[in-house]
N, C-alpha and C positions, 0 to 999 in steps of 0.2 A: 413546411415549417409553420408553426403557429405560436402565438404568444401566450405564455402561462400567466405572467403578471408583469408588472412594470420593470422588474429586475432581470428576469430570465427568459430566454427563448428556448423553445423545444425543437430539436432536429431529429428526424427519423431516417435511418439508413437501413433499408429492409426491415427487420424486426427489432433493430437496436434503437433505443431512445437516448439521446444525448441532450444535456442541458448546458447552456452557456449564457454568459452575460450579454445583455443587448448591445453593450458597447464592447467591441472586440479590441484587445490590446495588440500591439505589434509583437510578433514572435519571430525571432531570428532563427534561421535554419543553419547557422554556422555550426559545423561539427566540432565539438570540443574534445571528443574522444573519451576513453576511460583508461585509468591507470590503476589496476588492481593492487591492493596491498595484501600480501600473503602473510597470514599469521598462523601460529603453530596449532592452535586448537580453538574450540568454540569459546572457552573461557576468555582467551585473549581477545577474540572478536567482541564479546560482550563488554569487556573493559574498554576497548577502543571506542565502541559506540557510546559508552557512558562518558568518555572523555569529550566526545563531540558535543554532548549535551552540556557539559561543564563549560566548554569554550563558548557556546552560544550564551549561557547565563552570564558569563563574564563580559561579553561584547555588547549586550543590550540591557536596558532597564525594563522593568515591568514584566508583563505576562510573557510566557513562552508557549507557543502553540505547536504541538507536535502530532504527527499521525503515527500511531503504533503499527508495527509490522506483525502480522499473524503468522502462525506456523512455527517452523524451526528457526527461521533466521534470526530472530531477536530474543529467543528464550533465555539465553544467558544474560542479556541486558535486563530483561524483566526480572530474573531472579536477583540480580544485583540491586535493582531498584526496590524490590520487595524487601530485601535484607536491610537496605538503607532506611526504608520507611519504618522499620521496627525500632529505629533509634531516633535521636533528635538531631543528628549531625547535619542533615540536609533538609530540615523542615522548611527553612526559608525558600529554598529552591522548589521543593515540591509544591508549596503554596502558590507558586507562580505558574504552574503548569495547567494549560488547558489541553486536554488529551482527546484526540479524535481517533475513530477507527477509519480505515481506508477502503475496506470492501466488506461484502457480506453476501451470504446466500438467502434467497427469499422465494416465497414466503416460508418462514421458519420461526418457531417460537424463540423468543429472546433467552429462554432458560435452557434451550437445547445444548447439550454438552459439545456439540459440533459447531456451536457459534463461537466466533472469535472472542466475543464478550466473556463467555464462560471461561475460555482458556486464559484470557487476561486476568480474570478474577482469581483463577486457580494459582497462577504463578506469581502475579504481582501482590496479591493478598489484600485483606481488608484495610490494613493500615495505609497502604498506598492510596487507595481510593478515598479514604477518609481525609487524607492530608492534601491531596491536589485541589486545585481551584475549581476545575470542572471536568466532567467526562461526558463526551457526546458520541454515542454509537449511531451507526446507521439503523434505522428502525426497520425491522423485518417482519413484524407481526401486525401490520396494518392493511386495510383494504385499499389504501391509496398510497402505494409506494412512491409514486412521483411527487406528490405533495409533501410526504415526509422527507424525501431527499432534498427538496427545495428548502425546507426548514432547516435542515442540516447545513446546507451550503450557505444559507443566509446567516446563520450563527458564525460559521467559519469566516465569512467575509467581514462581518461586523467586528470580529476580534482581530482582523488584519491579516488573515491568511496564515499559512504554515511557516514557521521558523525552521523546523526540520521535518522532512518527509523521510521516515525510516521505511525503506523499501527493500523488496527482495528481487527474485528472478524466477519465473515460472516456465517450465518446458511446454512446448506445443509441438504439434505434428510438423514434419518437414523441416526440422531443425529451427523452427521459429520459437518465439517466447512471448510471455506477457509480463507486464508490470502492473501492480495492483491486480486487477482482473480485466485489463484492457485486452480483449481477445483479438487474434489476427482476423482481418477482414470484417471487423465490427464497425468500420467507418469513423473511428475516433479522429477528430481534427484538433489542431493545436489550440483552439479556443474553447474546446469542450471541457467543462469542469467536472462533470460526473455523468454516469450513464446507467441505464438499466438494460441488461444484455440477456438474451435467452441462454439458458444453461446447456451444457453438453455433458454427456456421460463421462468424457475424459476429465473434465474439471471436477465433477463429483468424486470420481475415483481417486484423483490426485488429492483432493481436499481431505477425504476420509482417511486415506493412507498416511498423509503427513501428520494428522492429529494422532493417529495410533502410534506412529513412530516417535512422536513427541511425548508420549506417556499419558495421554488423556484416557480416562475410563469412560467408555461409550456404551450405553445400553442399546439393545436392539431397536427399541422404539425410537430413540433419538436417531439412530442410523437410518431407519426407515423413513423418518420424516425428512431427514436431510436428502435422501435419495429422491424424494418427491418434489424437491425445490425446483422452481421453473426459471428463476432469474438470478443474475449476479448484479448486485449494486457495487459500483466502483467509482472511485475518483478517476478523473480523466487526465489527458495530457496537460491541459492548462493548470490543474492543481499541481502537477509535478514540476512543470516549467516555472511557475510562479512562486514555488517554495523557495525560501532564502537559501536553504542548504539540503542537499540530498545525501542520505547516509545509507548506502546499499550494503547488504550482507548476504553471502551465499555460503551456507555451511553444511548442506545436506546432500552433497553429491554421492555419498555412499548409499543413501536410501533412494535417491532420485538421480540415477546415473546419467539420464538424458541431458541433465544440466551441463555436463561436461562439454557436449557438442553445441548445445544451444547458447551457452554463455560464450564459448569460443567464437561463435559466429557473430555475436554482438560486438565482441572486441575487434574482430577482423573485418567488419563491414562498414566502410566509411559512408557517410550520408551524402548523397548528391548535392551539388551546389545549385541545382535547378529545382525550384520548389515543387513542380508537378511530379518530377521523378522522386524526390525526397518523400512526398506524401505516399506514393506507391510503396516505397520501401517500408515506411513506418506503419502503413496499414497491414502489410504482409507480415511484419515482424515488429510488434509493438515494444519488444525489449529494447529496440534502438532509440526510443524517446530519451533515454537517459544520456545518450551522447550529446544531446543539445543543451544540457544543463551546465552553466559555467562554474558551479560550485559543488562538486561531487566527491564524496569519499566512499571508496569501495573496498570492503573487507571480505576476503575470501580464505579458504583453507587450502593446503597443498593438494588435497584430493580433487580439486577442480582442474588441475594440470595446466594452469595458465603460465 
């Protein structure tokens, strides 16, 4: 471990780099479980996610800080927000939004069509980005990824942390799973806010396929650049656990059928009351981190068979 600056410490676990505040908050390992809400289709999931944003807007004053979910999980929400942004009906709400991305592949050009930023722009539209208060993506085209990630975390901290973490569920080998891109056995701890993780061919394959399934037009040059990415930038367990509300959506079991088994395992695996055993579980299957959050809404489709 070495100190990056007065605010953050750097932790290395094998080749994984994690960043955390120098003052570590207390994290409860009490298992809160998950109660999925099964909705009939993606449109219904998008509307339910939008309602969660409206509820947060009613419950607090001032800015609202959210982390956007990439891939299929929130595309219907993004379409709704894009449609709303073309009118004036929710301009006051949009003007309160500080929007963050939660993960990214790097190094990769910010204009690459396989970047979550490009996908957000494609679906949310210019009016959305013109009307919100701020948009802060993870920087992926810099020679110093770690310094850029610290700047990102500093802005998030300055704004007061996330009000809503829109999150998905990703399948991994051996029926494990990831949240954001917290990979199994990457050494993520409860106080880690963000990480830089070596990439795997499995993640690249899954990332490209879900973009294609979502309707993105991808050039061969962009696909080749994406396949050459070496790292995943991701928010860590602390960012998840410290968010005021988690809104999870899992809608693509048809195109990613492994999620049927991996999500079922998260639902059916209680976290140990013993911290050391709990950390072993969470390291092996990071999808379990969501079970520790006290304020989670989980929207799924019938094809997940829960």
